[in-house]
N, C-alpha and C positions, 0 to 999 in steps of 0.2 A: 503494498500499499503506500509506504513511504517512497519507494521508487518511482512509482506511477505518478504521485503527486510531485516530486521532484522534477519528472520527465515534462510535466506541464508547466511548471514554474519556469523551466529552461527553455520552453518552446519546441521541446523535442516530439511532444506528444500532444494532439489537440485535446480540447476539453469538451468532448462529445458524448453521445449516449452510451457508445460502447465503454467509455471510460466510467461512466456513472454504473453501469451494470455490472463491472469488474469490481469496483471499489463496493457495491453493494452485496455481492456475493462474499468479498473476504471479510466484509463486517459481520455477516451472519455466521460465518466459521469462527470468528473471533468470539463472538456472543455465545455460541454452543460451547466452545472451549472453556471459556469462563464460568460458564454454568455447569459443565461437568466437573471442572477443577473444585467449584464450591461444593458441590454434592458429594464428591469424593472425601475431601477434606472433612466435612461434617459427619460422614459416615465413620471415617477413622477416627473422629474424636469423640463418638458416640453420640453425637447431639443432632443426628438426623431425626426429624420428629415422625412418629408413627403413630396411628389411632387403630388399634386391632379391634376388631369386631368379627361375628361370624360373617364369612362371604363365600360365593360359589366361584371357584377357579373357573370352571366352564363358562361361566356367565363373561368374566373378564376375558377369557381367551377370544370367545364368539364375537364380542363386541370389538376386540382388537383386529380380528380378521375382518370384520365388515367394514372397519374404517381403513383398513389398506386394501380391500379388494379393488378398488380403481387404480390405486398404485401400482399394484401387481399387473393388472391389465397393461397398463401403460409400460412398464418395464419389461414384459414378457415374460412373466412367470405365472406359472398354474399353480394351484394348491388344492391340498384336500386334508380333510380334518375328521377325526373320531373322538368325539368328545363325551365322556361319561358326565352328564348333568348332575347326577345324585351326588357327587362329592361335595364335601363342606370343610372348609379349615377356618381357623382363626387368623386373619391378616389384616392388613391395611390395602384396602381395594385400590387405591389411588398409587400407591408404591408398586404393587402389583402390576397395575397396568402399564405403569411405566416401564416395569421389566419386560413384561412381552412385547411392549411397542419398541424397545431399543433392540431386541432381537430380531424383529420383523424388520427393522429400518435396516439392520446390518445385512439381512438377505436382499433387500432391495440393493443395497449398494454393492454386494460382493458376488452375489451368484451369478454366472455367466449364463445369458440368455440364448435361447430359451431354455427356462429353467423349470426345476420342480421344487415345492416345498410341502413338507409333509407335517401336520400338528396333531398329536395324539394327547389325550388326557385319560389316565387309567389309574386304578388303585393297585398299588405294588405293596403288600404287607400293611403296614399302618400309615403309608404315605401316599399323598397324591403325586403321579409322576407326570410332569409336561415334558414332552420331547417334541422339539422343533428341529426338522432335519431338511437337508438341502440337498441338490444335486451338484454342487460343486462350484468352484474349484474346491479340494479337499485341503487337509492340514497333516503333515506328518504326526505320527503319533507322539513322538519325543517332543513337539511342541504344543500338546494339549494344555499343560499347566500354565504355559506362557500366555495363553489367551487372556487370562484373567488378571495379568499384571498390568499396572497403569503404563500406558504410552506404548505397549508392545504391537508390534506390527509383524504379521507374517509375510515377508516381502515377496516371497515366491509365488504368492497368490492373491492374499487378500491385503492390499497395500494402501499406503497413503496416496496414491492417485484417484483414489474413491472418495476422499473426504473423510470427515469424521475426526474425533480428537484421539482416539486410541484409549479412550477410558469407559467406555460404555459397558464391556463385560466385567471391568472392575467395579463399577458401581453395582452392576446387577448381582455380583457375588456378596457384595454387603448386604444388599436388600434380602437374598435369599437367607443369609447366615442369621440376619436379625430376626427372620421368622423360624429359626430353629431348624432350618433345612440345608441342603447342599445342590450345589450345581457342579456339573462336570462336562466334560466335552470327549465325544467320540467319533469314530468313522459311521458316517451315515450310510444305510443301505441303498442310498440312492448316488452315492458317490461323492458327496461332500462332507460337511460337518453337521454332527447331531449334538446338540446342545439338552443335557437332561436335567431337570429341576426336580427335586424331591422336597414336598412340604409337607409335615404331618397333618394327619386329620383330626378334625374335632372329635369325630366319633370313630374311636377304634375298637369297637365291641363287635 
C-alpha cells in the first residue's frame, strides 16, 4: 500500500479506479489480519468471551452451508452433507458458527475447482463429530499438526497467494478446546484435507 501511494505521489502511477480497488482490497486484508490477531490473542489469554447454552450443531452447520451455497456455486465447488439433527451440545452458537464459517471459507480459497466438499455430523461414542472434507489439494501427513500453528502456510498447496492471515485454524483450535473438544486433520477420502472436530454431547446416556 505504501509503495502504491508513493508511486502516485511521484507521478509514476495514475490515481485511478484500479488503484482505489487495489488499496481497498489490501485494506480488507489488513482488517482481517488485525481482527484475527485480536481473537487469537484473546483466546490465548483466556479472555475470549463465550456464552454457553444448549445448542444444535446440526442447525449451526446447516445454516453455514446455506449461507455459503451461492459462494460454492460461484467458486465451482459442489457439496454434500449428512447431518444428524438429533445431536445436542452445550456451546456458544456464535463461536461455533464462526468456526464452521472459517473452515468453509478455507475450502473456497484453497480447493482446486471444480472441487467437492463433504460435511458430516454424527455421534461417535459420547461426542458429536463434525467432518469437513474436500477434494484437494491435499496436505502431507507430517504437516497436519502444523496447520493449527499461527501463521503456518503449507506452501506446496494451500499458500499465501490465496489470501488469508494464516490464523484461521489456530483460532478454530482455541474455540474447540474452550468447548472441551478437539480438532485434528487427516487425509480426506476425496483426495484432499479432512478436518475432524469432536465436541462432547450434552446427553451421553
